[in-house]
N, C-alpha and C positions, 0 to 999 in steps of 0.2 A: 546578341549574346545574352543580355539580361544580367541577372545576379549570379555571381560565381557559386557553383555547387548547389544552387537552389533546386535544380531538377533531381539531384541525388537526395536531397533532404525530403522532397515530396514523393519519392519513389513508392512509399507504402500506400499512398493515396491514388496511385495510378490504376485505372480500370481499362481493360481491353474489351471493347464492345463490337458486335458484328456491324458491318457497314449499313445494313438496313435500319439500324438504330437512328440514322440521320434522316429517314424519310419524312417528308412534309415539314422539315425544320427550316428556320431562317438562320443563315450562317454568314458571318463576315470573315474575310480572309486577309491576313497580312501578306500581301502579294510578294513582297521582297523575300520573305522567309521561304515561300515555295520556290521562287526562281533560284535562290541560292542553293536549295536542295537539288534542284534539277541540274544546275550548273556544276555542282560538285560531283554529281553522278556521271557526267560526261565531260571529263577534263581533256580528252583527246582533241586535237585540232579538227579531225574529221567530224567529230560529233558536233563541234561548234558550227561548222559549215552547214551541217544538216539540220541545225536548229532543234537539237534533241530536247532542249529545255522547253521550247514552245510546243513540240509534239506531246511531251509528257503532260504539259498543262492542259492541252486539248483533251486528252484521254481522261484526265482526272476530272475536268469540268463536266464532260459528257456522262461520266459515271454518277456524279452528284445530281445532274439534271434529270437523269432517269428516275431518281428517287424523289423527284419533285422538291428538291431543295431550292429555296430562294437565296441566291448568293449575292454578296456584295464584295467586290475586290477593292481593298483599301491600300493606298500607296502612301509612302512617306512624303512629307512636305519639306519645309526648311529644317535645317539642323539646329537643335537647341544649343545655345551658347555654352551651356554647361557640359555639353557632349563634344565640344570642338576638339579637345585633346585626344579623346578616344577615337574620333572619326579620322583625324590625321594619322594616328598610329595604325589604324586598320588599313588605310589606303597607302601607307608608306610614302605619303606626299606625292603620289603619282597623279593626282587630279588637282586641278586648279579650283579653288573654292571662291565663289562669287557671293557678294554680300547683297542683302536686300536694299541697302542704301548706298549712297556714294561716299559716305563717311568712312573713316578708318575703322578697323575691327574693334568692337567693344565687347566686353564680356557679357553684357546684357542683351546683345543684338543677335537674333537668330540668323543663320546663314543659309543662303540659297544653294541648292545642289547644282552640280555641273550637269546640265541637261544634255550635253554632248558626249557624255561618257558612254562606254560600252554598256554598262548596266542600265543606264537611263534609256538607251535604245531598246534594251530587252523589255523594260517596263512599257514602253510605247507599243511594241509589238503585242504584248500581252493584253493591253487595253483594246487594241483593234480586234483581236481574236475574241475577247470577252464580249465586246459590243455586238459582234456578228452572232454570237450564241445567245444573245439576250441577257447577258450578265452585266449589270451596271458597275461602274467604278467610282470611287470617292477619293479625291486627292486630299489627304490630311493636311492640316496646317503645319504640324511638326511630326511627331512620332505616329506611325501607323498603328502600332499596338495600343497606344493611348486612345486613338479614335475608335478602335474595335472595342476596347473595354467600355468606353462611354456608351456605345450602342447596346452593349450587353447589359449594362447597369440600367439603362433606360427602357429595357425590355423591347428594344427594336430588333434584336436578334436573339436567338436561343443559345448561341455559342460562338466561339472565336477559334479560328485556325491560326496558330502561331507557334513558333519554336523559341521565341524570346520569353524567358521566364519572368521578366519584369512586367509582363502584362497583368499579373496578379496584383502588383503594386499600384497599377493604375486603376484597379477596381474590378477587373473581370471576374465573373462568377463561374463560368464554364469554359474550359479551354481544351481544344483538341490539338494535341501535339503532332502525332504521326497518323498517317493514313496509308493503308496497304490495299492495293487492288489485285485481283486475281482469285485463285481458288482459296476460299476461306478469308475473304476480304474483311478487314477490321479497321477500327480507329482506336487510338489511345486517348483517354479522356481524364481530365482532372477537374474535380468540383471543389469550389472554395468551401462549400458546406462540409465536405469530407476533411479538408485540411483543418478547419476550425474544430471539428469534433475529434478527430484522431490525434492531431499534433498540438492543438491548442494555440495555433497561430492565426491571428486575424490579419487584416491589411496593415495595421500599424506595426505588428511584429515582423512582417515580411520586409517592410521598409527598414526596420532596425537591423535585420539581417544583412540587408544591402549595405548599410553603413559600415558594418564590421567586416563583411566578406568581400566587398567591392562590387561595383556594377559599372554600367556605361557612364555613370555620372560621378563616380568617386573611386579612389583607390582603397584597397583593403587595409585594415588595421593590422599591423605586424604582430604576429604572435597568436592570432585567432584563427582557428579552423572551424569547420562546420559544427562539430560537436560542442566545443566551448561556446561558440556564438549562440547556438540553440539553447544551451543551459542558461546563459545570462539573460537572454531575451525572454525566455519562458518564466524565469524567476521574477522579472519586473512586471509581467502582465501586459496584455494587449492594450488596455485602456490608458495606461500611464507611461508606457515605455518611451514614446516619443517626447513626452515632457521631460523625462530624465535625460535623454540624449541632448535635448536643446539646452537644458539648464546646466547639466554637468559636463557635457562634452566627453572627452576621452578619460575623464576622471573615473567614470564607471568602469572602463576597461582596466585602468591602473589598479583600482581597488580589487577587481576580480582576479587579475593576474597576480597581485601581491598576496592576497589572502585565500585565493581559490574559492571564495564565496562572497556573496553580497552581505555587507555588514548589517547588523540589526537596526542601526540608525537609518540606513538607506531604505530598508524595507518600511520603516515607520513613515519616512517621508513619502514613499510611493503610495502607501495606503491612504495618506491624507490628501492625495490629489483628487481632483474631481474626475471620477471614473466615467462619467456620462457626458463629458465634453465632446463636442463634435470636431470634425477636422478643421473647420474654420477657426474655432477657438484655440486649437493647438497652434495654428500658424500665427494667430494674433498674439498669443502669449509668448511665442518665440521672438517676435519682433520687439516686445517690451522687456525681454529678459535682460539681466545685467551681464550675463555671460557673453563669451565671444560669439556664440551662435554660429559656429563653424559648419554645422550640419543643416542650417536653415535652408540654404539654396537647394540642397539635394532633396530635402523633405518636401519643399514647395514644388519641385519639379515633378514629383510623383503624385502629390495631392491635388495640384492645380495645373495640369498640363493644358497646353493650348490645343483646343479641338473645336470642331464644328458643333454647335449646340444641337440638341435633339429637335428643336423647332426651326432650325435654319433651313433655307431653301435647298441647300446642297444635300442635306440629309433627307428632306422630303422627296427630292427627285429620285434618289437611289432606292427609296422604300416602296416606290410604285413598281408595277409589273412592266417589264420591257419585252418587246416581241422578239421572236427568233427570226433573223434575217438570212434566209436561205441563199439568196443570190450573192449577197455580200460574203457569206461564208465560203461559197464556191471560189470566189476571187482570192480570198485570204489563203485558203488551203492550196490553191494552185500556185500562188506566189511563193509561199513559204515552204510547202512540202512537195510541190510538183504533182498533186493529186488531180485526177479528172473529177468533174462534177458527179459522175456515177459513183466513184469510190468514196467521195465525201458523203454522199447520201447513204451509202451502205453503212458508214460509221455512225452518222448522227441521227438519221430518220427513225430507226428503231427506238432510240433513246427518247426522242421527242414524243413518239407515239406512246411509249410507256409512261412518260410524265403526264401526258394528257389523260391516259387511262386512270392514273392515280388521282388526278383532279376530279375526274368523273366519279370515282369511288368515294371521294370526300363529299361530293355533292349529294350522292345518294345516302351516305351515312348521316349527313346533316339533316336532310329532309326526313329521314326515318326518326331521328331523335326529336324532331319537332312534331311527330305524329302524322306526317304526310307520306304514306307509302304509295309512291307514284310508280305505275308500271313502266317497264323499260321503253315501250314505244311511245309513251306520253311524256317522257322527260323533256325539259326545255332545251337540253343540249343532247345531240345525238351521241349514241355510244360509239367510241372509236373502233371497237371490235365488231367486225361483221359476222364472223363465224370461227369456230374452233376446228382446226384441221385434225390434230391428233394429240394424244397424251405422250409426254416425253419425261425422261429422267435426266436431271442436270445436277451433278455432284450429289447424287442420292436423294434429291428433292424433286417433288412433283412439279412439272411445268407443262404449259400448253403451248403448242404451236398454233398461232392464230393468224387470220387474215384481217386486214385493216380496211377501213373506209375513211375517205376524206384526206388521204395522204398520197398525193401523186408521186409515182415512182417507188413506192414502198411495197415490197413483197411480204411474204410471211416472215414472222419472227417469233421468238420464244419469250414468254413472260411467266412469272411465278403463278402457280395454281391458286394460291391464297388471294392474289390480287384479282384474278377473274372471279373468284367466289364472292368477294366484297363488292366488285364493280358491276358485274352482270351475271348473276347465277342463272339467269334465263338462258344464256348462251350454253352453259354446261348442260342444262336440261335438253336443249335442242340437240346437242352433240350426242348425248347418251341415247336419246330417242332414235336418231338416225343410225347410230351404230347398232342398236337392237334390230332395226328393220333390215339392215344389210345382213346381219347374222342370221335372221330368220329366212331371208331369201336364199342364202348360200348354204343352208343346212342340208347335209347329205341324208339319204334314206337310212333309217335305223338299222344298224347291223345286228346280227344275231348274237346274243350274249351267251356265255357259257352255260348259264342255267337253262336258257331256252333250248340250246342244242342237246343238253342232257334229257330234257323233257321229250324232245322229238325222238331221241334214241330209244327211250323207254317205250314210247308208243309203237315204234317200228319193231322192237323186240316182241312186244305183245302180239302184233299181227303175224310176225314170223312164226311164233310158237303156235298160234291158232291155226294157221295154214298147215303147219307141219303135222299137227295132231289130226287134221282132216285128211291129210294125205295117207296116214296110216290105215284109215278105214277103206281106202281105195288102192290096194296094192297093185291092181292090174293097170292102173293109170299112172302110178307114181314113177314107173321105170320104163314105160313103153314109149316108142317113138311116135310122133304125131303123124297123121295120114299125109300122104304126099300132096293132096290137094290143099291141106291146111297150112297156114303160115303162122306157127305158134310164136308167141313172144316169150323169150327166155331171159330170166334174170340169173346170172351166174354169181352165186354167193361165194365162190372161191376167188373171184377177182378182188383186188385191193379195194377196201372201202375208202371213203373220203378221209383225209388226215384227222379231222376233228372227231371222227367216230370210230377210229381204228381200235382204240383200247376198249371202248364199251362193247363193240361187236365181239371181240375176242373173249371178254369176260362172259358175255351172254352164251357163247358157244360152250365154254367150260361149265357154266352153271347148269345147263340142261343136259350136259354130257352126251350130246348128240352131234352128228355131223351131217348136215344137209348140203348136198352138192348143187342140186338144181331144183328150182320150183318151176314146173311147167304149167303155164297159164293158157288154157284153151278157150276158144270161143264156142266150141261145139257143145251142145247140150248132152250129147251121148257120152262125152269123155269125163264130165264132172257133174257133180250134184249142183242144184241151184245155190245151196249155201256156200259151196266151194267157189262157185262163179262170183257170188257177191263179195266174198272175202278177197278174191283176186282183183276184182275191179276196184275195191277200196284201196288195196295196196298199190295198184298202179297209179291211181289218182294222187294218193298221198306222196308217193315217190316223185311224181312229176312236180308236185307243189314245192317240196323241199329242195329239189334240184334248182328251181328258179331262185330260191332264197340263198342257197349256198354258193351257187356258181354265177 
């Protein structure tokens, strides 16, 4: 749960980012938060039997794997003693709590979780699935969100997935609260830098808000809501607010509630504090304070949580790259989901191939930055893409359908076009070249355009007019019948013309205001002059040529 109302206070700092914002990032996941989300999404008994929570985890992990995210699943360890009452209240005393030692429960002793509970079994199944996918897991000493925050502070990861708002109190700098998969995939992100700049709250201020509003470690102070708590914490300042709570205790709250403001004397005392003291000095001063120190345990729980150190063997193990275990994943999916190996491959292999392509793109980008422009065929690692099949549109974005090499059982799949451009632009050039060749081979003969048809009609009209004028000089041959022995070729101008030239021929006939029914073309020298014969031959050849083009 975290700090009450803290997510509402931080709402103005929330950023909604596209899912591809996470590509090539190192991320740690508070696994319990994800499983609780999945469990709440499928409360029906049927959903529990089908292990909907585990199937949702599989699809979320494979989506992040395709973006080349380096993931670490972090689980809770023992229960901090300061959280015991909260833990019992959540479980409703349904689970038996076992202690780390054989002694009686003591407030300062952390408590071991019941590893036989239903939720603990869900955690075990998630670990098995993650291991098969090549995602390591880290068992925290106590709070998983505290371990995630330490990895983030030590720059061992770029961000943390958690729905517990107290992860900021443990020191996390970048937190991803929600993730949505599907059309328009996105994540909601909170940056500590934005919280400090926009709200004026640092880590110490957030811990002070937890003291007033309540958290997993303490109850809220009666009479304080989010607005009043924010005002008093902001008035004290992030550097000295914890000193005041340690030394004054609830007196600060009484003064504020009684006078509705911090007294001038209290402000003076705050300004005289050492604003540059670190967290260790805060805790040391608290231990030496003469006040009752009622908030000391809560403050120490946030400032000094029990975690694996950055140089521990457990942390070093999860920070290395772990291989994808295909055969083991087949067994896991068949056991939990009832999937065949082929169905499992259809889900995961395209994502693994896309991840490898992103790694190949990173390798080429790094080599280019170092000044080594290595051709594709000379790269030390072969390109996963063998060829581009076709260009596709996915949600309005350009994608390529590609074929792969080096992945047994993987067919074609679709990847973003910008990824291909960064990883292997040579494949795009090959695809464009082949497409141009095919287009050239399949090109159809050039069809006559309207302008060309008009030009042919004008030439035909000119020939008709010329022949008609010649026929006027030979009246005896224009209307006579051909000799019985001759086989004249007759062109009937009264017959319908081709559709494309119907209008032009009609206009031509009107323009010359003449009506020619028949042109009689003779082969005999006695029936026509040489000039008439030449014109007729040209007309016959011309008509034969355009018939081939038009029909």
